[in-house]
C-alpha positions as CSV (number, residue, x, y, z in Angstrom):
1,M,-12.2,-36.3,12.9
2,H,-12.3,-35.8,8.8
3,K,-16.3,-35.3,8.8
4,F,-15.8,-32.7,12.2
5,L,-13.6,-30.1,10.3
6,I,-15.3,-30.2,7.3
7,A,-18.3,-29.4,9.2
8,L,-16.8,-26.5,11.0
9,V,-15.3,-24.8,7.8
10,L,-18.7,-24.5,6.3
11,L,-20.6,-23.1,9.6
12,I,-17.6,-21.2,10.2
13,S,-17.8,-19.8,5.8
14,F,-22.3,-20.3,6.8
15,S,-21.1,-17.5,9.0
16,F,-19.6,-15.6,7.6
17,K,-22.0,-15.3,4.7
18,S,-25.1,-14.4,7.0
19,K,-25.7,-10.7,6.8
20,H,-24.7,-8.0,9.1
21,Q,-25.8,-4.5,8.6
22,P,-23.9,-1.8,9.0
23,T,-25.3,1.4,10.9
24,C,-24.2,4.2,9.1
25,D,-25.4,4.6,5.0
26,E,-22.5,4.9,2.7
27,M,-21.3,7.8,1.4
28,K,-18.1,9.0,-0.3
29,L,-15.5,8.6,2.3
30,F,-13.0,10.8,-0.4
31,E,-15.3,14.3,0.6
32,K,-16.0,13.2,3.9
33,A,-11.6,13.3,4.8
34,S,-9.2,16.5,4.4
35,F,-6.6,13.9,3.1
36,P,-6.5,11.5,-0.3
37,V,-8.4,8.2,0.5
38,G,-7.4,5.9,-2.4
39,A,-7.1,2.3,-2.5
40,A,-5.2,-0.3,-4.6
41,I,-6.3,-1.1,-7.4
42,N,-6.8,-4.4,-9.7
43,T,-6.8,-2.9,-13.3
44,D,-8.7,-6.0,-14.7
45,K,-11.6,-5.4,-12.2
46,L,-11.5,-1.8,-13.1
47,K,-12.9,-2.3,-16.6
48,N,-14.2,-5.7,-16.1
49,D,-16.4,-5.2,-13.4
50,E,-19.3,-3.0,-13.5
51,K,-20.1,-2.9,-9.4
52,Y,-16.1,-2.3,-8.7
53,G,-15.4,0.1,-10.8
54,K,-18.5,2.7,-9.3
55,I,-17.1,1.9,-6.2
56,V,-13.6,3.3,-7.5
57,L,-15.5,6.3,-8.4
58,S,-17.5,6.9,-5.4
59,Q,-15.2,6.5,-2.5
60,F,-11.4,7.1,-3.2
61,N,-9.3,9.9,-5.0
62,S,-6.5,8.4,-5.1
63,I,-5.6,5.5,-6.5
64,T,-2.1,2.5,-6.3
65,P,-1.7,0.4,-9.0
66,E,-1.4,-3.1,-7.3
67,K,0.6,-4.9,-10.0
68,I,0.7,-3.3,-12.9
69,M,3.9,-1.1,-12.7
70,K,6.5,-4.0,-11.2
71,A,9.0,-4.6,-12.8
72,Q,8.1,-8.0,-14.0
73,Y,4.7,-6.8,-15.3
74,I,5.8,-2.9,-16.6
75,H,9.3,-4.0,-18.5
76,P,9.1,-7.9,-18.8
77,K,12.4,-7.3,-22.2
78,K,15.1,-5.8,-21.3
79,E,15.2,-3.6,-24.3
80,Y,10.8,-3.2,-23.9
81,F,8.6,-1.2,-22.0
82,Y,5.0,-2.7,-21.6
83,F,3.1,0.3,-20.2
84,T,0.0,-0.2,-21.9
85,E,-2.2,-0.9,-18.7
86,T,-0.2,2.2,-16.4
87,D,-1.6,4.3,-19.9
88,H,-5.1,3.0,-19.8
89,L,-5.4,3.7,-15.6
90,I,-3.2,7.2,-16.5
91,A,-6.5,7.8,-18.7
92,F,-9.0,6.9,-16.3
93,C,-7.4,8.4,-13.5
94,K,-7.5,12.2,-15.9
95,Q,-10.6,11.8,-17.0
96,N,-11.9,11.5,-12.8
97,K,-9.5,14.0,-11.3
98,I,-8.2,10.9,-9.2
99,R,-4.5,11.0,-8.2
100,L,-2.5,8.0,-9.3
101,H,0.0,7.2,-7.3
102,G,3.5,4.8,-8.5
103,H,4.0,2.1,-7.2
104,T,7.2,0.1,-7.1
105,L,10.0,1.3,-8.4
106,V,12.3,-0.8,-7.1
107,W,11.5,-4.0,-5.1
108,H,13.5,-7.9,-4.2
109,K,10.1,-9.6,-5.6
110,A,7.6,-9.0,-9.0
111,L,10.6,-9.2,-11.5
112,P,11.3,-10.4,-14.5
113,V,13.3,-13.6,-15.5
114,W,15.7,-11.4,-17.7
115,L,16.8,-9.6,-14.9
116,E,17.0,-12.5,-12.4
117,N,19.6,-13.6,-14.7
118,F,21.8,-10.2,-16.3
119,K,25.0,-10.4,-15.8
120,G,26.8,-7.5,-15.9
121,D,29.3,-5.5,-13.4
122,K,28.8,-2.9,-11.6
123,N,28.2,-0.1,-13.8
124,E,26.0,-2.4,-15.8
125,W,23.9,-2.2,-13.0
126,E,23.6,1.0,-12.0
127,A,23.1,1.6,-16.0
128,L,20.1,-0.5,-15.8
129,L,18.8,1.0,-12.2
130,K,19.0,4.0,-14.0
131,D,17.4,3.3,-17.7
132,H,14.5,1.9,-15.4
133,I,13.8,3.9,-13.2
134,K,13.9,7.1,-15.8
135,T,12.3,5.9,-18.6
136,I,9.3,4.2,-16.1
137,I,8.6,8.6,-14.8
138,S,9.6,9.9,-17.8
139,H,7.4,8.1,-19.2
140,C,4.4,9.0,-16.7
141,K,5.2,12.3,-15.8
142,G,2.9,14.2,-17.5
143,Y,0.5,13.2,-14.4
144,I,2.1,10.7,-11.6
145,K,3.3,12.9,-9.3
146,S,4.1,10.9,-6.4
147,W,6.2,7.1,-6.3
148,D,7.3,4.3,-4.2
149,V,11.4,4.4,-5.6
150,V,12.0,2.2,-3.4
151,N,10.2,-1.2,-2.0
152,E,10.9,-3.4,1.6
153,A,14.9,-3.1,1.1
154,F,15.2,-3.1,5.4
155,N,15.3,-6.7,7.4
156,D,13.4,-6.5,10.6
157,D,16.0,-6.4,13.0
158,G,16.9,-2.9,10.8
159,S,20.2,-4.2,8.8
160,L,19.3,-4.2,4.7
161,R,18.2,-6.7,2.8
162,N,20.7,-8.6,0.7
163,N,18.6,-8.6,-2.5
164,I,19.6,-8.6,-5.7
165,W,20.4,-4.4,-6.2
166,L,22.2,-4.8,-2.9
167,K,24.1,-7.6,-3.7
168,N,25.0,-6.7,-7.7
169,I,24.8,-2.8,-6.5
170,G,26.0,-2.7,-3.0
171,E,24.6,-0.2,-0.6
172,S,24.4,2.9,-2.1
173,Y,21.5,1.4,-4.8
174,I,19.1,3.2,-2.6
175,E,20.8,6.6,-2.7
176,K,21.4,6.2,-6.6
177,A,17.6,5.1,-7.0
178,F,16.8,7.9,-5.5
179,L,18.3,10.5,-7.4
180,F,18.0,9.0,-10.7
181,A,14.2,9.6,-9.9
182,A,14.8,13.0,-8.7
183,E,16.7,13.7,-11.6
184,A,14.2,12.3,-14.5
185,D,10.9,14.7,-12.8
186,P,12.8,16.5,-10.0
187,T,8.4,17.9,-9.0
188,A,7.3,14.8,-7.5
189,K,7.5,13.3,-4.6
190,F,9.3,10.4,-3.6
191,F,8.7,7.6,-0.9
192,Y,10.4,4.8,0.9
193,N,7.7,2.3,1.5
194,D,8.3,-0.8,3.7
195,F,6.1,-2.7,6.6
196,S,5.7,-3.2,10.6
197,L,7.7,0.3,10.6
198,E,4.6,0.6,12.9
199,S,5.1,-2.3,15.0
200,N,9.1,-3.4,15.4
201,G,10.6,0.1,16.3
202,K,14.4,-1.3,15.5
203,K,12.5,-1.4,11.7
204,L,11.7,1.8,12.1
205,N,14.8,3.9,13.3
206,A,17.1,2.6,10.9
207,V,15.1,3.2,8.0
208,L,14.4,6.9,10.1
209,A,18.6,7.2,10.1
210,Y,19.2,6.2,7.4
211,I,16.8,8.4,5.3
212,T,17.3,10.8,7.5
213,N,21.3,10.5,6.0
214,L,20.6,10.9,2.8
215,K,18.4,14.3,3.1
216,S,21.4,15.5,4.4
217,K,23.6,14.6,0.9
218,G,20.7,16.4,-0.7
219,I,18.8,13.7,-1.8
220,K,15.1,13.9,-2.2
221,I,13.2,11.7,-0.5
222,D,9.9,13.5,0.3
223,G,8.1,10.5,2.9
224,I,7.6,7.4,3.9
225,G,5.2,4.5,3.3
226,M,3.7,2.9,6.1
227,Q,2.4,-0.5,4.4
228,M,-0.1,-1.3,8.2
229,H,-1.1,-4.4,7.4
230,V,-2.5,-5.1,10.9
231,S,-5.1,-7.1,12.8
232,P,-7.2,-5.9,15.1
233,D,-5.3,-6.2,18.5
234,Y,-2.0,-5.8,17.0
235,P,0.6,-3.7,17.1
236,Y,-0.4,-1.6,19.8
237,L,-1.8,1.5,18.8
238,S,0.5,4.4,20.5
239,D,3.4,2.8,18.1
240,I,1.0,3.1,14.9
241,N,0.3,6.7,16.2
242,Q,4.2,6.8,17.4
243,A,5.3,5.7,14.0
244,A,3.9,8.1,12.3
245,M,4.5,11.0,15.1
246,A,8.6,10.2,14.4
247,M,8.2,10.7,10.5
248,Q,6.6,13.7,11.0
249,E,9.3,15.1,13.7
250,A,11.4,13.7,10.6
251,G,9.7,16.1,7.7
252,L,8.6,13.4,5.7
253,L,5.1,12.8,4.6
254,V,2.8,10.0,6.1
255,H,1.2,7.6,3.6
256,Y,-0.2,4.5,5.1
257,S,0.5,3.0,2.2
258,E,-1.2,-0.4,2.0
259,L,-3.3,-0.6,5.0
260,D,-6.2,-3.2,5.1
261,I,-7.5,-5.7,8.7
262,T,-7.0,-9.3,8.4
263,L,-9.1,-11.2,10.8
264,S,-8.0,-14.6,10.5
265,G,-5.8,-15.9,13.1
266,R,-5.9,-18.0,15.7
267,H,-7.4,-15.1,18.0
268,Y,-10.3,-15.1,16.1
269,F,-11.2,-18.2,14.9
270,F,-14.1,-19.2,17.4
271,A,-15.2,-15.2,17.6
272,S,-18.6,-14.6,16.2
273,R,-18.7,-12.7,12.8
274,S,-20.6,-9.9,14.7
275,K,-18.1,-10.0,17.6
276,M,-14.5,-9.7,14.5
277,L,-16.5,-6.7,12.6
278,N,-16.6,-4.1,15.1
279,M,-13.3,-5.3,16.4
280,Q,-12.3,-4.5,13.0
281,K,-14.9,-1.4,12.9
282,D,-13.5,0.3,15.8
283,R,-9.5,-1.0,14.9
284,I,-10.0,1.5,11.9
285,K,-11.1,4.6,13.4
286,S,-9.1,4.2,15.8
287,I,-6.1,4.2,13.0
288,V,-7.9,7.0,11.3
289,E,-8.4,8.9,14.2
290,G,-4.7,8.3,15.2
291,Y,-3.3,8.6,11.9
292,M,-6.1,12.6,11.8
293,K,-3.8,14.0,14.5
294,L,-0.8,14.9,12.1
295,N,0.1,18.5,10.8
296,P,-2.7,18.1,7.5
297,E,0.5,18.8,5.7
298,N,2.0,15.5,6.8
299,R,-0.9,13.5,5.7
300,F,-0.3,12.6,2.1
301,G,-2.9,9.9,2.7
302,I,-5.0,6.3,3.4
303,T,-4.8,3.9,0.8
304,M,-6.4,0.1,1.7
305,W,-4.7,-2.8,-0.2
306,G,-7.7,-3.4,-2.3
307,V,-10.9,-2.4,-2.8
308,T,-13.0,-5.3,-1.8
309,D,-12.4,-8.5,0.6
310,N,-12.6,-10.4,-3.0
311,D,-9.3,-8.7,-4.2
312,S,-7.1,-8.7,-1.5
313,W,-3.9,-9.9,-1.2
314,L,-4.9,-11.7,2.2
315,T,-8.1,-13.5,0.7
316,E,-6.1,-15.7,-1.9
317,G,-6.9,-19.2,0.1
318,N,-7.8,-17.6,3.6
319,F,-11.8,-17.5,3.2
320,R,-11.2,-15.8,7.0
321,A,-9.0,-12.6,6.5
322,R,-11.8,-10.1,4.9
323,P,-9.5,-7.2,5.1
324,L,-11.4,-4.3,3.2
325,L,-13.8,-1.6,3.9
326,F,-16.4,-3.6,1.2
327,D,-17.7,-7.5,1.5
328,L,-17.9,-10.0,-1.2
329,S,-20.7,-8.7,-1.5
330,Y,-19.6,-5.5,-2.3
331,K,-21.8,-3.7,0.4
332,I,-20.5,-2.2,3.3
333,K,-19.3,-3.7,6.2
334,P,-18.5,-1.9,9.8
335,A,-15.3,-1.1,8.9
336,Y,-16.6,1.6,6.0
337,C,-18.3,3.2,9.2
338,G,-15.8,3.2,11.5
339,F,-13.8,5.1,8.8
340,I,-16.8,7.4,8.6
341,E,-17.3,8.3,12.1
342,A,-14.0,8.7,11.9
343,L,-13.8,11.6,9.7
344,E,-16.0,13.3,11.4
345,N,-15.0,13.2,14.2
346,K,-12.4,15.7,13.4
């Protein structure tokens, strides 16, 4: 049985390495689109991998840093901010006229040890939050014009996540985060970012109600990031489109902020590579076509969460995921063609 499983894994792995030629020519995605097309960037690869950098420059006109602006990396000590990697990315984007979207200021993960161990009362925690947000935005305000201010603050049932900020500050931490951001740069665009908004109506309604209430109080919130970690057949396309339209109707910018389409899962385990890649192609084509039905002024952009299948967070330990537009050999996949076809059908 053990030998059979090894043989099966090797067979599947080989099938993923076999050639599958897309039917389109490689173009420039951002030149085809009427909205920014972006990718989450691994800054080490951007500096050290020539093929990776070539794809970034030729395909995307918007960048989101995958890790370097999260608190663990940018604020490793209470009195010290590490801006070296951020400054390098700002210089790269400035030189190449690429939009840089800040990600993320307030999250319950990727926290430095000092912050997790911080002891203080509510006022001290608010001062910490204010210093963190205003220091980062103020440092970057010469170039970064948009930010994911608060990330993943809601549970699936629509309640607030019981994270370190809620425990120590209370519900007002969300309002204060956006208030501090606007104080640091009133001209920037500010986003709430979360997952499953396209598939969970209860969570979506809770987020929209919460943001609408804050906006009615004069708090500056400009848009929502729908992370969009989806599969070829879930969630329903109608649910994705309805969620985006609901955000538009609320007067918000809509950012498909972390799009990937995983091919892992029991439903696809025995499907042929060709079939799965074509399912992925059809899926991204329909997603982009749906996004283009939004009003132009509400389309903040579509950002792929990674550049190639080599550098996706889903690929780590899961060779079946293959969620992005470029394969392990840095070649375009059918999904890339689906993206192009949707843009050409506008």
